[in-house]
C-alpha positions in Angstrom: 93.1 -195.0 -30.3 97.0 -195.9 -28.8 99.3 -197.0 -31.2 100.4 -200.6 -31.4 103.5 -200.3 -29.5 101.7 -198.0 -27.1 99.0 -201.3 -26.7 101.1 -204.0 -26.1 103.1 -202.4 -23.7 99.7 -201.8 -21.6 99.2 -205.1 -22.0 102.2 -206.3 -20.7 102.1 -204.3 -17.9 98.3 -205.8 -17.7 99.8 -209.5 -17.3 102.2 -208.0 -14.7 99.5 -206.6 -12.5 97.4 -209.5 -13.0 100.9 -211.5 -11.3 100.7 -209.5 -7.9 99.1 -211.8 -5.7 98.0 -209.0 -2.7 95.3 -207.1 -3.5 95.9 -204.8 -1.0 99.0 -203.8 -2.6 97.6 -202.9 -5.8 94.3 -200.7 -4.1 97.3 -199.3 -2.2 99.0 -197.9 -5.5 95.6 -196.9 -6.4 95.1 -194.9 -3.2 98.2 -192.8 -4.0 97.4 -191.1 -6.7 99.7 -193.2 -8.8 99.4 -192.2 -12.6 99.1 -196.3 -13.2 95.5 -196.0 -11.7 94.0 -196.6 -15.0 95.3 -200.5 -15.6 95.2 -200.9 -11.6 91.7 -200.2 -11.2 91.0 -202.5 -14.1 92.8 -205.2 -12.5 90.7 -205.0 -9.2 87.4 -205.0 -10.7 88.5 -207.8 -12.4 89.1 -209.7 -9.2 86.2 -208.6 -7.8 87.8 -206.3 -5.2 85.1 -203.4 -3.8 86.9 -200.0 -5.3 85.8 -196.9 -4.0 83.4 -194.5 -5.8 84.5 -192.6 -9.0 84.1 -188.7 -8.3 81.5 -187.1 -9.7 83.5 -184.7 -12.0 85.2 -188.2 -13.5 82.5 -189.8 -14.5 81.7 -190.9 -18.1 79.4 -193.3 -20.4 80.7 -194.6 -23.1 78.8 -194.3 -26.6 79.2 -196.8 -29.5 77.7 -195.3 -32.7 77.8 -195.4 -36.0 78.7 -192.1 -36.8 80.7 -192.5 -40.8 79.0 -194.7 -43.0 75.9 -195.6 -44.3 74.3 -196.4 -40.7 75.7 -192.4 -40.1 71.9 -191.0 -40.2 70.5 -193.6 -37.8 73.7 -192.7 -35.2 73.6 -188.8 -35.1 70.1 -189.5 -34.5 70.5 -191.7 -31.4 73.2 -189.1 -30.3 70.4 -186.3 -30.6 69.1 -188.0 -28.6 71.5 -188.9 -25.8 72.0 -184.9 -26.4 68.8 -183.5 -25.4 68.4 -185.7 -22.3 71.7 -184.2 -21.5 70.6 -180.8 -21.7 67.4 -181.4 -20.2 69.7 -182.7 -17.2 73.1 -180.6 -16.5 73.2 -181.2 -13.6 73.7 -184.9 -14.2 76.9 -186.7 -13.6 78.3 -188.3 -16.7 79.2 -187.2 -19.8 79.3 -188.9 -22.4 82.7 -190.3 -24.8 81.3 -191.1 -27.8 83.4 -193.6 -30.3 82.5 -194.3 -34.1 81.7 -197.9 -34.7 82.1 -197.1 -38.5 85.8 -196.2 -38.4 87.2 -199.7 -38.8 88.3 -200.2 -35.4 87.0 -203.6 -34.0 84.2 -203.2 -31.6 86.4 -205.5 -29.1 89.2 -203.2 -29.2 86.3 -199.6 -28.6 85.4 -201.5 -25.9 88.8 -202.5 -24.0 89.9 -198.8 -24.8 87.2 -197.9 -23.1 87.0 -200.1 -20.1 90.1 -198.5 -19.3 89.3 -195.6 -18.9 88.8 -194.0 -15.1 85.5 -192.9 -14.4 84.3 -194.6 -17.3 81.4 -196.3 -15.5 79.5 -198.4 -18.4 78.7 -198.2 -22.0 75.4 -197.4 -24.2 75.2 -198.9 -27.6 75.8 -200.1 -29.9 73.2 -199.9 -32.9 73.6 -203.0 -35.4 73.5 -206.4 -34.8 76.5 -207.2 -36.6 78.5 -205.4 -33.4 76.3 -206.4 -30.5 77.8 -209.9 -29.9 81.0 -208.2 -30.2 80.2 -205.7 -27.8 78.8 -208.2 -25.3 81.3 -210.7 -25.1 83.8 -207.9 -24.3 81.5 -206.0 -21.9 81.5 -209.0 -20.2 84.8 -209.6 -20.3 86.1 -206.3 -18.8 83.4 -206.0 -16.2 81.4 -203.6 -18.1 77.7 -202.9 -17.6 76.1 -201.6 -21.2 73.3 -201.0 -22.7 72.6 -202.3 -26.2 70.8 -201.1 -29.3 70.9 -203.0 -31.4 67.7 -205.0 -31.7 69.9 -208.8 -32.2 68.3 -210.9 -29.8 70.7 -212.9 -27.9 73.5 -212.6 -25.9 72.2 -210.2 -22.9 72.9 -210.9 -19.1 75.9 -211.0 -17.3 76.6 -207.0 -17.9 74.6 -206.9 -21.0 71.1 -205.2 -21.1 69.0 -204.3 -23.9 66.7 -201.2 -24.6 65.9 -201.8 -27.9 62.8 -203.1 -29.7 63.0 -207.1 -30.5 60.8 -208.9 -32.8 60.1 -211.4 -29.6 58.7 -208.2 -28.2 56.7 -207.5 -30.7 55.3 -210.9 -31.6 53.8 -211.2 -28.3 52.1 -207.4 -27.8 50.5 -208.6 -30.8 49.2 -211.7 -29.9 48.7 -210.3 -26.6 46.9 -207.9 -28.7 44.5 -210.5 -30.4 44.2 -212.7 -27.6 42.5 -209.7 -25.8 40.0 -209.5 -28.6 38.8 -212.8 -28.4 40.8 -213.7 -31.4 42.3 -217.6 -31.2 42.4 -218.9 -36.0 45.6 -217.1 -37.4 47.0 -217.4 -40.9 50.7 -216.3 -41.4 52.0 -215.0 -45.0 55.4 -214.4 -44.8 58.2 -213.3 -47.0 60.0 -216.6 -47.6 63.8 -215.2 -46.5 65.1 -216.1 -43.2 63.9 -213.1 -41.1 60.3 -213.8 -42.9 60.8 -217.2 -41.0 61.9 -215.6 -38.0 59.4 -213.4 -38.1 56.7 -217.0 -38.6 58.7 -219.0 -35.7 58.4 -215.9 -32.9 54.6 -214.9 -34.1 53.1 -219.1 -33.9 55.0 -219.0 -30.5 53.5 -216.2 -29.2 50.1 -217.4 -30.4 50.5 -220.7 -29.1 51.6 -219.5 -25.7 48.1 -218.2 -25.2 46.0 -221.1 -26.5 46.1 -219.7 -30.1 46.1 -222.2 -33.2 47.9 -221.4 -36.8 46.3 -222.8 -39.2 48.7 -222.0 -41.9 51.8 -220.8 -42.5 52.8 -219.5 -46.8 55.7 -217.8 -48.2 56.2 -216.0 -51.2 59.2 -214.4 -52.8 60.5 -211.2 -51.4 59.4 -208.5 -53.4 56.9 -210.7 -55.6 53.9 -208.0 -56.6 51.7 -210.7 -58.1 50.3 -212.7 -55.6 47.2 -214.1 -56.6 48.6 -217.4 -57.2 49.9 -217.7 -53.8 46.9 -216.4 -52.2 44.9 -218.9 -53.7 47.4 -221.6 -52.6 47.3 -220.0 -49.2 43.6 -220.2 -49.4 43.0 -224.1 -50.5 45.4 -225.0 -47.5 42.6 -223.6 -45.1 40.3 -226.9 -46.4 37.6 -224.7 -44.9 38.9 -223.4 -41.8 38.2 -219.9 -41.0 41.1 -217.9 -39.9 40.4 -214.4 -37.6 43.6 -213.1 -38.5 46.4 -212.7 -40.5 49.8 -211.6 -39.9 52.4 -210.3 -42.8 55.8 -209.4 -41.8 56.8 -207.6 -44.2 57.2 -204.0 -45.1 54.9 -201.0 -46.0 55.3 -200.8 -49.5 55.2 -204.8 -49.7 51.8 -204.7 -47.7 50.1 -202.2 -49.3 50.8 -204.9 -52.9 49.4 -207.7 -51.0 46.7 -206.2 -49.0 44.5 -205.2 -52.3 44.5 -208.7 -53.0 43.6 -210.4 -50.5 40.5 -210.7 -51.3 41.8 -213.7 -53.9 42.0 -215.9 -50.4 38.7 -214.6 -49.1 40.8 -212.9 -46.2 39.7 -209.4 -46.6 37.1 -209.4 -43.7 39.8 -210.6 -41.2 42.1 -208.6 -38.7 45.3 -207.9 -40.2 48.4 -208.1 -37.8 51.6 -206.7 -38.7 55.0 -205.4 -37.3 56.8 -202.3 -36.6 57.8 -202.3 -40.6 54.3 -201.6 -41.0 54.3 -197.9 -39.5 54.9 -195.7 -42.6 52.2 -192.9 -42.7 51.4 -193.9 -46.6 50.1 -197.0 -45.6 46.9 -196.2 -45.8 47.1 -194.2 -49.3 49.1 -197.0 -50.9 46.6 -199.8 -49.5 43.8 -198.3 -50.4 40.1 -198.4 -47.8 39.9 -202.2 -47.1 43.8 -201.5 -44.7 41.3 -200.0 -42.6 41.7 -201.2 -39.5 44.8 -203.4 -39.8 46.7 -203.0 -36.7 50.5 -203.2 -36.1 53.2 -202.7 -33.1 55.9 -199.9 -32.7 58.4 -199.2 -30.1 57.5 -195.6 -31.2 55.0 -193.5 -31.9 55.5 -189.1 -31.9 51.7 -189.1 -32.3 51.2 -190.7 -29.6 48.4 -189.2 -26.8 50.8 -190.2 -23.8 52.1 -186.9 -21.9 55.8 -187.4 -22.2 55.8 -188.8 -25.8 54.2 -186.1 -26.7 56.4 -183.4 -24.7 59.7 -184.9 -26.3 58.4 -184.7 -29.5 57.5 -181.4 -29.1 61.2 -180.7 -27.6 63.2 -182.7 -30.0 61.0 -181.1 -33.1 62.4 -177.5 -31.6 66.2 -178.2 -30.7 66.5 -180.2 -33.8 63.6 -178.4 -36.4 63.2 -181.9 -37.5 60.8 -185.0 -36.2 61.6 -187.8 -33.5 62.2 -191.0 -34.8 62.7 -194.1 -33.0 66.5 -193.8 -32.6 66.4 -190.4 -31.3 63.9 -191.9 -28.4 66.0 -195.1 -27.8 69.0 -192.7 -27.1 67.0 -190.2 -25.1 65.8 -192.9 -23.0 69.4 -194.8 -22.8 70.6 -191.8 -21.5 67.7 -191.7 -19.3 67.8 -194.2 -17.9 70.9 -193.7 -16.2 70.1 -190.7 -15.1 67.1 -192.5 -13.2 69.4 -194.2 -11.0 69.9 -193.0 -7.6 72.4 -190.1 -6.7 73.8 -191.3 -10.0 76.1 -194.0 -9.9 79.3 -194.2 -8.6 81.2 -197.3 -10.0 80.6 -200.1 -12.8 79.2 -202.0 -10.0 76.2 -199.9 -9.0 75.4 -199.0 -12.7 74.5 -202.9 -13.8 72.5 -202.9 -10.0 70.8 -200.1 -10.9 70.2 -201.2 -14.4 69.0 -204.7 -13.0 67.1 -202.9 -10.5 65.2 -200.7 -12.7 61.2 -201.2 -12.5 58.4 -198.9 -14.8 60.7 -196.4 -15.9 58.2 -194.2 -17.9 60.0 -193.9 -21.1 59.2 -192.3 -24.4 59.4 -196.1 -26.3 57.1 -197.5 -23.9 56.8 -198.1 -19.9 60.4 -199.9 -19.3 62.2 -202.7 -17.3 64.8 -205.0 -16.9 64.1 -208.9 -16.7 66.7 -211.1 -15.1 68.5 -212.2 -18.3 68.5 -208.3 -19.4 66.0 -208.2 -21.9 63.8 -205.4 -21.7 60.3 -205.4 -21.4 58.1 -203.1 -22.6 54.9 -201.3 -22.9 55.1 -201.2 -27.1 52.6 -198.7 -29.1 49.7 -200.4 -30.6 48.1 -198.5 -33.9 45.6 -198.9 -36.0 44.8 -197.8 -39.5 41.9 -195.6 -39.3 40.6 -193.7 -42.1 44.1 -194.2 -43.6 46.0 -192.8 -40.9 47.6 -194.7 -38.4 46.4 -193.7 -34.3 47.7 -195.3 -31.4 44.6 -197.5 -29.6 46.2 -198.5 -26.4 
């Protein structure tokens, strides 16, 4: 990052450019090859002036990831996915410019610095929800297309798109599956946390939009092992109603404690439904035979029969000696989405138009398109526990 004095000088010069009334003068300076091209291009972009395409050899994509600190392993997996896609398409016109979101520089400042680089077309990331809102607001201010990798919903639209697994997408997929199976009566049993409440609200909305009914919603203290009393209270609240499915939005280890206790509420014969937090190869072993038939959703499954997923998983394993994760898959897809745009975007406006027009992109995280509000619509992975192991069923 520039020192404070240089940053102040840059801002002062940008303010002077904003006072230049005639954009033609600025465009002439830009065409003349002035060393002040960066702030001039930024100012013309802010005014909505059409600029010539950036030469291919100058094009870059900014990448905001946690490359240090406690989230660094996840950032590294995304980076590996990006670089694998880049290696497969060496003719791709845009190189990646990485910035560490965990290094202490505010993410809005990172966005502003990237936006000032000539040839930078857009930004991938950030990855964490805490950075997403500030980054999205800054990208909108700078007129910089952004493909968010953070799952926290909200703050898309304008310049901002999201390619991540959200609560809403999972709830819609599960409710759609249940409806296709003829299931109409549901129970929700969730941890008494803000996240648990959000999951319950999302799933209830998805079920009710399809004509289903939530018979009851009950919560339990997060991390509790003995849930007999809670489950018996849940059963009493049903007052003889007979649910067909039970949704439990908790992690695999907690769910493995809950499933064997469902007989206390006479819920051991209903269809079990869960989130991507269930995706642990040990869930079937931990929960026992009563988990067989349970269905959950995820944004990536390395054991998928889909050829593009199988091929990616094999290439990633060969390149890095480790199994592909959803973070690696998200990075890989983000790079390939940019690479797939016709002839490579020549400027920021072209990148934004290309993202908005994306339809049925065959990503390894599912078939993908972007809605008008910038949120991704994806065909997610439906997984069922069969003989103790997860198997894709869609």
